[in-house]
C-alpha positions in Angstrom: 38.5 -24.0 -8.0 40.3 -26.2 -10.4 39.9 -27.9 -13.7 39.0 -31.3 -12.3 42.1 -33.1 -13.6 43.0 -34.2 -10.1 39.9 -36.4 -10.0 40.7 -37.9 -13.3 44.2 -38.8 -12.2 42.9 -40.1 -8.9 40.4 -42.3 -10.6 43.1 -43.7 -12.9 45.4 -44.4 -10.0 42.6 -46.2 -8.2 41.9 -48.3 -11.3 45.6 -49.2 -11.7 45.5 -50.6 -8.2 42.3 -52.6 -8.9 40.4 -50.2 -6.6 37.4 -48.0 -6.8 36.8 -44.3 -6.2 33.5 -42.5 -5.8 31.7 -39.4 -4.5 28.5 -38.6 -2.5 27.5 -35.0 -2.9 24.7 -32.8 -1.7 24.3 -29.3 -3.0 24.8 -26.7 -0.3 26.0 -29.3 2.2 29.2 -30.8 0.9 30.8 -33.8 -0.7 32.4 -37.1 0.5 35.0 -38.7 -1.7 35.9 -42.4 -1.0 38.5 -44.8 -2.2 38.5 -48.6 -1.8 41.7 -50.5 -2.3 42.7 -54.2 -1.8 44.9 -54.8 1.2 48.4 -55.6 -0.2 50.3 -58.8 0.9 53.0 -58.3 3.5 56.2 -57.1 1.8 54.5 -56.6 -1.6 55.0 -53.3 -3.5 51.3 -53.0 -4.2 48.7 -54.5 -6.4 49.5 -52.3 -9.4 53.2 -53.0 -9.2 52.6 -56.8 -8.8 50.4 -56.8 -11.8 52.9 -54.9 -13.8 55.6 -57.4 -12.8 53.5 -60.2 -14.2 52.9 -58.4 -17.4 56.5 -57.2 -17.7 58.7 -60.0 -16.2 62.3 -59.1 -15.5 64.6 -59.7 -18.5 67.3 -62.4 -18.3 70.0 -61.3 -15.9 72.9 -59.6 -17.5 76.4 -60.9 -17.0 77.3 -58.8 -14.0 77.8 -59.9 -10.4 77.9 -56.5 -8.6 74.7 -54.9 -7.3 73.4 -52.3 -9.8 72.4 -48.8 -8.7 69.6 -46.6 -9.8 69.7 -42.9 -8.7 66.3 -41.1 -8.6 66.4 -37.3 -8.3 62.9 -36.4 -7.4 61.4 -33.9 -5.0 57.8 -35.3 -5.0 57.5 -37.9 -2.2 54.6 -39.7 -3.9 56.5 -40.1 -7.2 59.6 -41.2 -5.3 57.6 -43.8 -3.4 56.2 -45.2 -6.7 59.7 -45.4 -8.2 60.9 -47.2 -5.0 58.2 -49.8 -5.4 58.8 -50.4 -9.1 62.6 -50.6 -8.7 62.1 -53.2 -6.0 60.5 -55.4 -8.6 63.9 -55.8 -10.3 66.3 -58.1 -8.4 69.8 -57.0 -8.0 69.0 -53.3 -7.9 69.4 -50.7 -5.2 67.9 -47.2 -5.2 69.5 -44.0 -4.1 67.5 -40.8 -4.0 67.8 -37.1 -3.7 65.2 -34.3 -3.4 67.3 -31.8 -5.3 69.6 -31.6 -8.3 72.8 -30.7 -6.5 72.4 -33.4 -3.9 71.7 -35.9 -6.8 74.8 -34.7 -8.6 76.9 -35.3 -5.5 75.5 -38.8 -5.1 76.2 -39.5 -8.8 79.8 -38.5 -8.4 80.2 -40.5 -5.3 78.4 -43.7 -6.2 78.5 -43.8 -10.0 75.0 -45.2 -10.5 74.2 -47.3 -13.6 71.1 -45.2 -14.4 69.8 -41.8 -13.2 66.1 -40.9 -13.2 65.8 -37.1 -13.3 62.8 -35.0 -12.5 62.8 -31.9 -14.7 61.1 -29.5 -12.2 63.4 -29.5 -9.2 64.1 -26.9 -6.5 67.2 -24.9 -7.2 68.5 -25.9 -10.6 66.2 -27.9 -12.9 66.7 -31.2 -14.6 68.0 -29.8 -17.8 70.7 -27.8 -16.0 71.6 -30.8 -13.9 72.0 -32.9 -17.0 74.4 -30.4 -18.4 76.6 -30.6 -15.3 76.6 -34.4 -15.4 77.5 -34.4 -19.1 80.4 -32.0 -18.5 81.9 -34.0 -15.7 84.1 -36.9 -16.9 83.1 -38.9 -13.9 79.4 -38.9 -14.7 79.1 -38.1 -18.4 78.7 -41.7 -19.5 75.8 -42.4 -17.1 72.5 -42.7 -19.0 69.9 -40.2 -17.6 66.1 -40.7 -18.1 63.9 -37.6 -17.7 60.8 -37.7 -15.5 58.5 -34.8 -16.3 55.0 -33.4 -16.2 55.9 -31.4 -19.3 54.4 -33.7 -21.9 54.3 -31.5 -25.0 56.2 -32.8 -28.0 58.4 -29.8 -27.9 59.4 -30.5 -24.3 60.1 -34.2 -25.1 62.1 -33.3 -28.2 64.1 -30.7 -26.3 64.9 -33.1 -23.5 66.1 -35.9 -25.9 68.2 -33.3 -27.9 69.8 -32.2 -24.7 71.1 -35.8 -24.0 68.5 -37.6 -22.0 68.4 -41.3 -22.9 64.6 -41.3 -22.7 61.8 -39.1 -21.5 59.0 -40.4 -19.3 55.9 -38.2 -18.7 53.9 -37.9 -15.5 51.8 -39.3 -14.1 54.1 -42.3 -14.5 52.7 -45.2 -16.5 53.9 -48.3 -14.8 54.4 -50.4 -18.0 56.3 -47.6 -19.7 58.5 -47.0 -16.7 59.4 -50.7 -16.5 60.3 -50.9 -20.2 62.4 -47.8 -20.1 64.2 -48.9 -16.9 65.1 -52.2 -18.4 66.3 -50.5 -21.6 68.4 -48.0 -19.7 70.0 -50.7 -17.6 70.8 -52.8 -20.7 72.2 -49.6 -22.3 74.4 -49.0 -19.3 75.6 -52.6 -19.3 76.5 -52.4 -23.0 78.4 -49.2 -22.5 80.3 -50.7 -19.5 81.3 -53.7 -21.6 82.5 -51.6 -24.5 84.5 -49.4 -22.1 86.1 -52.4 -20.5 87.0 -54.0 -23.8 88.6 -50.8 -25.0 91.0 -50.9 -22.1 92.2 -54.4 -22.5 95.8 -54.8 -23.4 96.4 -55.7 -27.0 
């Protein structure tokens, strides 16, 4: 037995994809749950993602020619798949991923991503501990890290921001919020890179 929150989340997800969800139930016999979704166009990230792209068009390209990298440290395959679809809406981005914190830290040290998306509840060490390791390493301390968490209480959010996360996104992921935060984090990373480069120019 549960609280029924799964059905609420499922209905919202179906609505976000312009679909429908319903149930046929007979006492003492059983229940049949059904979902109807529109068939996506070939190569599309999905109806919800396309609609979000129309409502949240990509910002003007920043003055950078190299491919930009987003690292997602997330152990939930469904959440990771959604992040992949949303990142694909932004041209010039590539996505790296890891299902655990230590693997993500290794990728961050190797590839120096522009932005890190960090799940808070990870196997092994959690997102807060992983952030501490990244901030203590000179090679990764300047990389902006955005928290992804089902812990949505104000105390949790405040604690995460105080620890050094650039922003804090709660689950289930709201597509519009995700796109806005991703764009802001990439812009922040670009500004930091430009400041760092100017500080090393010869006088």
